[in-house]
N, CA, C and O atoms as a DFTB+ gen file, in Angstrom:
600 C
 N C O
     1  1     -15.674      -3.165      -7.212
     2  2     -15.515      -2.386      -8.383
     3  2     -16.565      -1.136      -8.439
     4  3     -17.680      -1.360      -7.967
     5  1     -16.387      -0.245      -8.808
     6  2     -17.800       0.746      -8.603
     7  2     -17.538       1.649     -10.331
     8  3     -16.532       2.099     -10.881
     9  1     -18.745       1.597     -10.652
    10  2     -19.103       2.539     -11.834
    11  2     -19.760       3.788     -12.135
    12  3     -20.897       3.849     -12.604
    13  1     -18.994       4.844     -11.845
    14  2     -19.770       6.151     -11.852
    15  2     -20.015       6.756     -13.215
    16  3     -19.156       6.621     -14.086
    17  1     -21.000       7.334     -13.424
    18  2     -20.986       8.375     -14.402
    19  2     -20.885       9.751     -14.252
    20  3     -21.503      10.288     -13.333
    21  1     -20.281      10.329     -14.921
    22  2     -20.064      11.915     -14.901
    23  2     -20.326      12.931     -15.882
    24  3     -19.606      12.978     -16.880
    25  1     -21.528      13.979     -15.681
    26  2     -21.424      14.849     -16.642
    27  2     -20.581      15.689     -17.143
    28  3     -20.301      15.812     -18.335
    29  1     -20.069      16.411     -16.055
    30  2     -19.222      17.324     -16.511
    31  2     -17.866      17.333     -14.967
    32  3     -17.743      16.767     -13.880
    33  1     -17.279      18.123     -15.611
    34  2     -15.936      18.325     -14.583
    35  2     -15.984      18.460     -13.438
    36  3     -15.481      17.668     -12.639
    37  1     -16.877      19.959     -13.004
    38  2     -17.071      19.314     -11.858
    39  2     -17.570      17.999     -10.810
    40  3     -17.678      18.088      -9.587
    41  1     -17.810      16.896     -11.561
    42  2     -18.723      16.009     -11.307
    43  2     -17.882      15.143     -11.078
    44  3     -18.019      14.158     -10.351
    45  1     -16.721      15.544     -11.845
    46  2     -15.468      14.254     -12.098
    47  2     -14.580      14.821     -10.721
    48  3     -14.433      13.997      -9.818
    49  1     -14.078      15.981     -10.562
    50  2     -13.788      16.377      -9.494
    51  2     -14.225      16.076      -8.243
    52  3     -13.431      15.594      -7.434
    53  1     -15.271      16.265      -7.975
    54  2     -16.026      15.791      -6.736
    55  2     -15.761      14.320      -6.196
    56  3     -15.456      14.045      -5.036
    57  1     -15.970      13.226      -7.477
    58  2     -15.769      12.441      -7.224
    59  2     -14.082      12.003      -6.903
    60  3     -13.922      11.209      -5.976
    61  1     -13.048      12.413      -7.517
    62  2     -11.638      12.399      -7.050
    63  2     -11.232      12.708      -5.757
    64  3     -10.377      12.064      -5.148
    65  1     -12.081      14.098      -5.133
    66  2     -12.009      14.517      -4.085
    67  2     -12.511      13.455      -2.886
    68  3     -11.851      13.145      -1.894
    69  1     -14.025      12.918      -3.283
    70  2     -14.125      11.768      -1.873
    71  2     -13.064      10.537      -1.824
    72  3     -12.758       9.881      -0.828
    73  1     -12.610      10.397      -3.073
    74  2     -11.165       9.134      -3.010
    75  2     -10.119       9.680      -1.994
    76  3      -9.482       9.198      -1.058
    77  1     -10.262      11.368      -2.821
    78  2      -8.904      11.641      -2.064
    79  2      -9.112      12.115      -0.156
    80  3      -8.290      12.465       0.690
    81  1     -10.226      11.953      -0.123
    82  2     -10.786      12.581       1.642
    83  2     -10.241      11.152       2.104
    84  3      -9.465      11.193       3.058
    85  1     -10.626       9.481       1.392
    86  2     -10.322       8.614       1.904
    87  2      -9.026       7.856       2.240
    88  3      -8.827       6.924       3.019
    89  1      -8.326       8.433       1.542
    90  2      -6.829       8.000       0.851
    91  2      -6.262       7.803       2.133
    92  3      -6.377       8.592       3.071
    93  1      -5.557       6.571       2.151
    94  2      -4.071       6.758       3.002
    95  2      -2.967       6.493       2.672
    96  3      -2.825       5.929       1.588
    97  1      -1.530       6.876       3.673
    98  2      -0.353       7.041       2.994
    99  2      -0.244       6.067       2.237
   100  3      -0.968       5.091       2.434
   101  1       0.742       6.076       1.110
   102  2       1.385       4.869       0.328
   103  2       0.069       4.664      -0.463
   104  3       0.464       4.023      -1.438
   105  1      -0.997       4.801      -0.580
   106  2      -1.930       4.366      -2.076
   107  2      -1.235       4.735      -2.997
   108  3      -0.543       5.753      -3.021
   109  1      -1.345       4.040      -3.721
   110  2      -0.630       4.060      -5.462
   111  2      -2.176       3.801      -6.503
   112  3      -2.909       2.825      -6.659
   113  1      -2.181       5.174      -7.050
   114  2      -3.294       5.019      -8.364
   115  2      -2.781       5.262      -9.463
   116  3      -1.904       6.047      -9.824
   117  1      -3.633       4.242     -10.164
   118  2      -3.031       3.769     -11.539
   119  2      -4.324       4.293     -12.716
   120  3      -5.303       3.604     -13.004
   121  1      -4.060       5.482     -13.197
   122  2      -4.797       6.533     -13.639
   123  2      -5.209       6.408     -15.259
   124  3      -4.304       6.901     -15.932
   125  1      -6.015       6.032     -15.867
   126  2      -5.837       4.784     -17.806
   127  2      -7.043       5.812     -18.152
   128  3      -7.933       5.780     -17.303
   129  1      -7.222       6.560     -19.034
   130  2      -7.865       7.045     -20.225
   131  2      -7.440       7.459     -21.523
   132  3      -6.271       7.759     -21.766
   133  1      -8.418       7.482     -22.413
   134  2      -7.564       8.484     -23.749
   135  2      -7.223       9.924     -23.264
   136  3      -7.525      10.474     -22.205
   137  1      -6.748      10.230     -23.974
   138  2      -6.600      11.800     -24.192
   139  2      -7.501      12.307     -24.169
   140  3      -8.444      11.972     -24.887
   141  1      -7.559      13.514     -23.160
   142  2      -8.897      14.166     -22.702
   143  2      -9.971      13.686     -22.181
   144  3     -11.122      14.118     -22.243
   145  1      -9.431      12.504     -21.511
   146  2     -10.704      11.765     -20.768
   147  2     -11.251      11.957     -19.808
   148  3     -12.336      11.590     -19.357
   149  1      -9.797      13.090     -19.170
   150  2     -10.449      13.667     -17.791
   151  2      -9.086      13.435     -16.400
   152  3      -9.144      14.024     -15.321
   153  1      -7.885      12.388     -16.826
   154  2      -6.777      12.150     -15.817
   155  2      -6.545      13.142     -14.769
   156  3      -6.726      13.040     -13.555
   157  1      -5.985      14.405     -15.663
   158  2      -5.874      15.168     -14.697
   159  2      -7.352      15.891     -14.011
   160  3      -7.535      15.699     -12.809
   161  1      -7.891      16.321     -14.418
   162  2      -9.822      17.023     -13.666
   163  2      -9.601      15.716     -12.260
   164  3      -9.362      16.100     -11.115
   165  1      -9.701      14.548     -12.526
   166  2      -9.990      13.607     -11.381
   167  2      -8.739      13.791     -10.674
   168  3      -8.882      13.863      -9.454
   169  1      -7.663      13.877     -11.063
   170  2      -6.480      14.134      -9.937
   171  2      -6.604      15.426      -9.176
   172  3      -6.478      15.566      -7.959
   173  1      -6.936      16.585     -10.303
   174  2      -7.435      17.576      -8.851
   175  2      -8.420      17.297      -8.458
   176  3      -8.536      18.447      -8.033
   177  1      -9.415      16.798      -8.132
   178  2     -10.240      16.134      -7.073
   179  2      -9.483      15.475      -5.957
   180  3      -9.730      15.654      -4.764
   181  1      -8.389      14.574      -6.517
   182  2      -8.047      13.819      -5.387
   183  2      -7.038      14.812      -5.140
   184  3      -6.753      14.609      -3.960
   185  1      -6.234      15.889      -5.599
   186  2      -5.570      16.948      -4.507
   187  2      -6.963      17.683      -3.226
   188  3      -6.874      17.791      -2.003
   189  1      -7.769      17.945      -3.871
   190  2      -8.884      18.941      -3.087
   191  2      -9.417      17.653      -1.875
   192  3     -10.054      18.094      -0.918
   193  1      -9.170      16.147      -1.915
   194  2      -9.638      16.180      -0.837
   195  2      -8.214      15.511       0.118
   196  3      -8.263      14.779       1.107
   197  1      -7.353      15.907      -0.386
   198  2      -5.996      15.804       0.126
   199  2      -5.733      17.118       1.099
   200  3      -4.855      17.292       1.945
   201  1      -6.806      17.970       0.674
   202  2      -6.611      19.364       1.368
   203  2      -5.135      20.313       0.811
   204  3      -4.456      21.133       1.429
   205  1      -5.012      19.787      -0.615
   206  2      -4.410      20.844      -1.329
   207  2      -4.812      21.650      -2.049
   208  3      -5.446      21.272      -3.034
   209  1      -4.506      23.603      -1.734
   210  2      -4.767      24.200      -2.185
   211  2      -4.337      24.862      -3.511
   212  3      -4.633      26.005      -3.862
   213  1      -3.400      23.735      -4.368
   214  2      -2.643      24.625      -5.327
   215  2      -3.441      24.389      -6.446
   216  3      -4.501      23.763      -6.423
   217  1      -2.775      25.040      -7.699
   218  2      -3.668      24.459      -9.087
   219  2      -2.964      23.224      -9.378
   220  3      -1.757      23.150      -9.149
   221  1      -3.637      22.209      -9.881
   222  2      -3.214      21.040      -9.883
   223  2      -3.071      20.738     -12.231
   224  3      -4.008      20.682     -13.028
   225  1      -1.809      20.648     -12.465
   226  2      -1.751      20.885     -13.817
   227  2      -0.833      19.389     -13.772
   228  3      -0.121      19.002     -12.845
   229  1      -1.043      18.851     -14.798
   230  2      -0.467      17.703     -15.991
   231  2       1.248      17.805     -16.034
   232  3       1.730      18.647     -16.792
   233  1       1.981      17.117     -15.383
   234  2       3.137      16.729     -15.280
   235  2       3.817      16.326     -17.020
   236  3       4.955      15.876     -17.148
   237  1       3.229      16.492     -17.783
   238  2       3.364      15.901     -19.209
   239  2       5.005      16.265     -19.614
   240  3       5.595      15.508     -20.385
   241  1       5.603      17.306     -19.122
   242  2       7.322      17.666     -19.698
   243  2       7.948      17.463     -18.430
   244  3       9.176      17.525     -18.489
   245  1       7.499      17.255     -17.375
   246  2       8.107      17.328     -16.241
   247  2       8.411      15.798     -15.414
   248  3       9.227      15.655     -14.505
   249  1       7.701      14.936     -15.879
   250  2       7.241      13.677     -15.288
   251  2       6.725      13.439     -13.947
   252  3       6.274      12.336     -13.640
   253  1       6.781      14.697     -12.901
   254  2       5.859      14.690     -12.201
   255  2       6.170      15.834     -11.269
   256  3       7.215      16.404     -10.954
   257  1       4.997      15.962     -10.961
   258  2       4.556      17.371      -9.784
   259  2       4.469      16.670      -8.654
   260  3       4.161      15.481      -8.575
   261  1       4.825      17.627      -7.491
   262  2       4.465      17.057      -5.893
   263  2       4.485      18.004      -5.271
   264  3       5.255      18.960      -5.173
   265  1       2.911      17.498      -4.499
   266  2       2.353      18.881      -4.049
   267  2       2.350      18.509      -2.500
   268  3       2.883      17.416      -2.307
   269  1       1.838      19.204      -1.224
   270  2       2.049      19.481      -0.075
   271  2       0.622      19.274       0.092
   272  3      -0.173      19.615      -0.784
   273  1       0.174      18.591       1.456
   274  2      -1.249      18.842       2.109
   275  2      -1.083      17.602       2.697
   276  3       0.027      17.082       2.817
   277  1      -3.048      16.635       3.410
   278  2      -2.380      16.168       4.275
   279  2      -1.830      15.146       4.369
   280  3      -1.502      14.473       5.347
   281  1      -1.663      14.950       2.782
   282  2      -0.352      14.080       2.646
   283  2      -0.092      14.269       1.344
   284  3      -0.977      14.593       0.551
   285  1       1.115      14.089       1.016
   286  2       2.059      14.679      -0.061
   287  2       1.349      13.902      -1.500
   288  3       1.161      12.690      -1.398
   289  1       1.054      14.419      -2.503
   290  2       0.413      13.939      -3.870
   291  2       1.852      14.058      -5.063
   292  3       2.280      15.104      -5.551
   293  1       2.304      12.849      -5.274
   294  2       3.187      12.601      -5.952
   295  2       2.257      12.718      -7.509
   296  3       1.290      11.958      -7.559
   297  1       2.438      13.386      -8.437
   298  2       1.561      12.971      -9.621
   299  2       2.381      13.004     -11.210
   300  3       2.721      14.031     -11.797
   301  1       2.596      11.473     -11.732
   302  2       3.416      11.265     -12.266
   303  2       2.509      11.119     -13.795
   304  3       1.501      10.430     -13.954
   305  1       3.242      12.041     -14.905
   306  2       2.567      11.687     -16.082
   307  2       3.968      10.943     -16.973
   308  3       5.036      11.451     -17.313
   309  1       3.441       9.581     -17.156
   310  2       4.602       9.005     -18.057
   311  2       4.299       8.365     -19.476
   312  3       4.687       7.311     -19.978
   313  1       3.333       9.535     -20.024
   314  2       3.411       8.853     -21.580
   315  2       4.690       9.091     -22.322
   316  3       5.242       8.424     -23.197
   317  1       5.040      10.304     -21.698
   318  2       6.001      10.363     -23.012
   319  2       7.832       9.943     -22.340
   320  3       8.881      10.522     -22.620
   321  1       7.667       9.068     -21.660
   322  2       8.825       8.402     -21.141
   323  2       9.346       7.347     -22.343
   324  3       8.425       7.121     -23.128
   325  1      10.220       6.854     -22.581
   326  2      10.469       5.972     -23.708
   327  2      11.034       4.321     -23.264
   328  3      11.215       3.254     -23.853
   329  1      11.164       4.811     -21.986
   330  2      10.879       2.956     -21.296
   331  2      11.649       3.021     -19.686
   332  3      12.447       3.871     -19.293
   333  1      11.010       1.596     -18.790
   334  2      11.219       2.175     -17.228
   335  2      12.392       2.623     -16.568
   336  3      12.575       3.048     -15.426
   337  1      13.247       2.413     -17.659
   338  2      14.847       2.871     -16.900
   339  2      14.535       4.111     -16.280
   340  3      14.891       4.376     -15.132
   341  1      13.566       5.246     -17.353
   342  2      13.586       6.683     -16.915
   343  2      13.108       6.567     -15.826
   344  3      13.591       7.308     -14.971
   345  1      11.977       5.609     -15.388
   346  2      11.518       5.819     -13.791
   347  2      12.344       5.650     -12.452
   348  3      12.297       6.200     -11.352
   349  1      13.233       4.508     -13.097
   350  2      14.504       4.275     -12.048
   351  2      14.980       5.625     -11.794
   352  3      14.952       6.186     -10.698
   353  1      15.543       6.242     -13.192
   354  2      16.518       7.373     -12.940
   355  2      15.984       8.576     -12.116
   356  3      16.860       9.397     -11.844
   357  1      14.526       8.908     -11.583
   358  2      14.063       9.472     -11.536
   359  2      13.476       8.908      -9.861
   360  3      12.901       9.760      -9.183
   361  1      13.626       7.691      -9.356
   362  2      13.658       7.281      -8.207
   363  2      12.442       6.759      -7.732
   364  3      12.262       6.659      -6.518
   365  1      11.419       6.345      -8.703
   366  2      10.067       6.490      -8.533
   367  2      10.145       5.543      -7.433
   368  3       8.967       5.383      -7.114
   369  1      10.790       4.902      -6.756
   370  2      10.100       3.655      -6.013
   371  2       9.855       4.535      -4.328
   372  3       9.020       4.239      -3.473
   373  1      11.088       5.867      -4.268
   374  2      10.897       6.624      -3.349
   375  2       9.556       7.241      -2.655
   376  3       9.187       7.514      -1.513
   377  1       8.828       7.337      -4.488
   378  2       7.837       8.335      -4.556
   379  2       6.164       6.647      -3.975
   380  3       5.101       6.412      -3.400
   381  1       7.269       6.129      -4.759
   382  2       5.523       4.819      -4.797
   383  2       5.590       4.305      -3.202
   384  3       4.560       3.926      -2.645
   385  1       6.754       4.319      -2.582
   386  2       6.560       3.689      -1.603
   387  2       7.203       4.817      -0.466
   388  3       8.250       4.601       0.144
   389  1       6.534       5.815      -0.335
   390  2       7.230       6.480       0.483
   391  2       6.156       6.869       1.099
   392  3       5.367       5.937       1.250
   393  1       5.626       8.347       1.719
   394  2       4.248       8.522       2.946
   395  2       3.041       9.492       2.182
   396  3       2.277      10.299       2.711
   397  1       3.123       9.240       1.255
   398  2       2.383      10.194       0.293
   399  2       0.973       9.156      -0.746
   400  3       0.832       7.939      -0.863
   401  1       0.128      10.367      -1.348
   402  2      -0.376       9.412      -2.189
   403  2       0.134       9.179      -3.407
   404  3       1.043      10.002      -3.515
   405  1       0.072       8.427      -4.556
   406  2       1.317       8.840      -5.664
   407  2       0.083       8.229      -6.887
   408  3      -0.459       7.127      -6.969
   409  1      -0.043       9.392      -7.683
   410  2      -1.096       9.232      -9.013
   411  2      -0.091       8.873     -10.047
   412  3       1.072       9.277     -10.038
   413  1      -0.583       8.134     -10.883
   414  2       0.729       7.944     -12.364
   415  2      -0.650       7.543     -13.321
   416  3      -1.425       6.587     -13.287
   417  1      -0.562       8.660     -14.113
   418  2      -1.596       8.849     -15.890
   419  2      -0.741       7.417     -16.355
   420  3      -0.041       6.680     -15.661
   421  1      -1.064       7.344     -17.692
   422  2      -0.254       6.245     -18.673
   423  2       0.565       5.230     -17.955
   424  3       1.758       5.095     -18.226
   425  1      -0.342       4.140     -16.581
   426  2       0.452       3.402     -16.135
   427  2       0.988       2.205     -17.199
   428  3       1.938       1.464     -16.943
   429  1       0.170       2.160     -18.480
   430  2       0.483       0.569     -19.474
   431  2       1.711       1.065     -19.680
   432  3       2.345       0.060     -20.002
   433  1       2.794       2.391     -19.708
   434  2       3.942       2.444     -20.043
   435  2       5.158       1.821     -18.909
   436  3       6.356       1.771     -19.190
   437  1       4.591       1.386     -17.639
   438  2       5.059       0.734     -16.774
   439  2       4.787      -0.244     -16.387
   440  3       4.643      -0.359     -15.169
   441  1       4.617      -1.253     -17.159
   442  2       3.379      -3.073     -16.804
   443  2       4.521      -3.504     -15.685
   444  3       4.401      -3.456     -14.460
   445  1       5.558      -3.900     -16.387
   446  2       6.862      -4.433     -15.443
   447  2       6.618      -3.890     -14.148
   448  3       6.289      -4.714     -13.294
   449  1       6.687      -2.930     -13.870
   450  2       6.789      -2.302     -12.292
   451  2       5.784      -1.607     -11.391
   452  3       5.953      -0.765     -10.509
   453  1       4.485      -2.305     -11.948
   454  2       3.347      -1.894     -11.064
   455  2       3.022      -2.893     -10.335
   456  3       2.719      -4.082     -10.434
   457  1       3.256      -1.581      -9.106
   458  2       3.119      -2.952      -7.640
   459  2       2.328      -3.544      -7.262
   460  3       1.272      -3.359      -7.867
   461  1       2.291      -4.183      -6.549
   462  2       1.057      -5.609      -5.406
   463  2       0.147      -5.266      -5.696
   464  3      -0.702      -5.903      -6.319
   465  1       0.075      -4.050      -5.280
   466  2      -1.648      -3.336      -4.606
   467  2      -1.750      -2.091      -5.022
   468  3      -1.224      -1.099      -4.517
   469  1      -2.411      -2.151      -5.919
   470  2      -2.810      -0.583      -6.311
   471  2      -4.272       0.059      -6.830
   472  3      -4.703      -0.709      -7.690
   473  1      -5.057       1.015      -6.658
   474  2      -6.247       1.696      -7.110
   475  2      -6.239       1.834      -8.565
   476  3      -5.564       2.795      -8.935
   477  1      -6.727       1.236      -9.396
   478  2      -7.275       1.416     -10.767
   479  2      -8.001       2.231     -11.582
   480  3      -8.693       1.625     -12.399
   481  1      -8.036       3.005     -11.600
   482  2      -9.119       3.872     -12.332
   483  2      -9.196       4.257     -13.740
   484  3      -8.155       4.653     -14.264
   485  1     -10.305       4.199     -14.457
   486  2     -10.045       3.997     -16.482
   487  2     -11.228       5.076     -16.046
   488  3     -12.040       5.076     -15.120
   489  1     -10.949       6.019     -17.165
   490  2     -12.546       6.994     -17.270
   491  2     -11.757       7.059     -18.987
   492  3     -10.693       7.058     -19.607
   493  1     -13.632       7.122     -19.112
   494  2     -13.831       7.086     -20.572
   495  2     -14.439       7.703     -21.087
   496  3     -15.604       7.425     -20.803
   497  1     -14.333       9.004     -22.225
   498  2     -15.016      10.009     -22.814
   499  2     -16.601       9.200     -23.021
   500  3     -16.669       8.003     -23.300
   501  1     -17.759      10.036     -22.839
   502  2     -19.006       9.130     -23.301
   503  2     -19.185      10.553     -24.538
   504  3     -18.546      11.588     -24.727
   505  1     -20.540       9.848     -25.259
   506  2     -20.975      11.057     -26.296
   507  2     -21.054      12.341     -26.281
   508  3     -20.878      13.194     -27.152
   509  1     -21.402      12.392     -24.950
   510  2     -22.625      13.858     -24.663
   511  2     -21.593      14.294     -23.195
   512  3     -22.041      14.290     -22.048
   513  1     -20.076      14.672     -23.582
   514  2     -19.248      15.076     -22.821
   515  2     -19.550      14.597     -21.667
   516  3     -18.855      15.205     -20.852
   517  1     -20.278      13.754     -21.081
   518  2     -20.362      12.814     -19.822
   519  2     -18.937      11.733     -19.618
   520  3     -18.597      11.317     -20.725
   521  1     -18.345      11.375     -18.867
   522  2     -16.973      10.492     -18.216
   523  2     -17.667       9.019     -17.820
   524  3     -18.833       9.159     -17.449
   525  1     -17.302       7.966     -17.822
   526  2     -17.549       6.926     -17.231
   527  2     -16.608       6.647     -16.375
   528  3     -15.490       6.561     -16.883
   529  1     -16.693       6.419     -14.872
   530  2     -15.306       6.334     -14.386
   531  2     -15.343       4.862     -13.356
   532  3     -16.096       4.426     -12.485
   533  1     -14.367       4.520     -13.866
   534  2     -14.698       2.571     -13.190
   535  2     -13.060       2.659     -12.327
   536  3     -11.897       2.936     -12.623
   537  1     -13.878       2.214     -11.062
   538  2     -12.984       2.176      -9.902
   539  2     -12.493       0.687      -9.755
   540  3     -13.290      -0.179     -10.116
   541  1     -11.494       0.367      -9.354
   542  2     -10.825      -0.957      -9.120
   543  2     -10.209      -1.428      -8.119
   544  3      -9.836      -0.310      -7.764
   545  1      -9.747      -2.131      -7.304
   546  2      -8.701      -2.110      -6.406
   547  2      -8.309      -3.753      -6.908
   548  3      -8.999      -4.534      -7.564
   549  1      -6.905      -3.937      -6.315
   550  2      -6.309      -4.674      -6.175
   551  2      -5.083      -5.112      -5.420
   552  3      -3.965      -4.599      -5.384
   553  1      -5.657      -6.396      -4.708
   554  2      -4.819      -6.249      -3.547
   555  2      -6.010      -6.119      -2.355
   556  3      -7.187      -5.830      -2.568
   557  1      -5.444      -6.384      -1.150
   558  2      -6.340      -6.278       0.098
   559  2      -6.214      -4.512       0.715
   560  3      -7.159      -3.964       1.282
   561  1      -4.893      -3.841       0.463
   562  2      -4.621      -3.445       0.817
   563  2      -5.327      -1.719       1.146
   564  3      -4.893      -0.829       1.877
   565  1      -6.976      -1.777      -0.044
   566  2      -7.515      -0.732      -0.124
   567  2      -9.080      -1.136       0.254
   568  3     -10.121      -0.542      -0.025
   569  1      -8.905      -2.126       0.848
   570  2     -10.536      -2.311       1.556
   571  2     -11.108      -1.547       2.164
   572  3     -12.337      -1.516       2.106
   573  1     -10.269      -0.528       3.086
   574  2     -10.898       0.159       3.543
   575  2     -12.224       1.532       2.644
   576  3     -13.058       2.373       2.976
   577  1     -11.570       0.899       1.331
   578  2     -12.053       2.323       0.208
   579  2     -13.483       1.969       0.350
   580  3     -14.314       2.797      -0.021
   581  1     -13.959       0.575       0.958
   582  2     -15.593       0.581       0.538
   583  2     -16.342       1.415       1.063
   584  3     -16.342       1.381       2.294
   585  1     -17.115       2.307       0.491
   586  2     -18.089       2.689       0.498
   587  2     -17.736       4.312       0.808
   588  3     -18.518       5.228       1.060
   589  1     -16.152       4.324       0.686
   590  2     -16.096       5.668       0.809
   591  2     -15.974       6.541      -1.059
   592  3     -15.415       7.608      -1.311
   593  1     -16.477       5.901      -1.741
   594  2     -16.724       6.890      -3.084
   595  2     -18.357       6.813      -3.139
   596  3     -18.892       7.922      -3.143
   597  1     -19.267       5.647      -3.184
   598  2     -20.034       5.315      -3.561
   599  2     -21.425       6.327      -3.363
   600  3     -22.512       5.982      -3.827
C-alpha cells in the first residue's frame, strides 16, 4: 500500500502519470473518493502516462469514454447507474477484460461485479486543498507496480 499526499492538481496528475507509465494491458483501477476529490484529475495523469494527448473529461452522463494511446484507456463513471444490469448492457466485460486499461470511478456501485484482481485508489480531500491518495492492489497480478509510484 502506498500513501501519498499531493498539494495541488498538477502533483495529483504526476502521481497518476507515474502509475500510467507502469500499467500493462488488462489493468483495472477502481477509483474512489467524494465528489470533487480529484478522481478525474488523477485519471488525466494515468492518460498522460499512457501517452494519450486528448483532454480527459468525466464520463458522468455517458458512463464511458475511450481514449487511444500506448494502451487504450476505458474511463467509466458509474455514479449515475441505477443497477449493475446497466453495466452488462454496455458490455463492461469487453472493457474490463480487454487489451486496455480500465478506470472506474464510483466502484462501490458495482460491488458484485468487482474483478478478482484490481488496483484500488482512494482519494481524500485535505483541509488545505491537498489530497491524500491511497493506492493498494488486490491479487498478485499487480506485483509489477512495486516501486513504480513511490
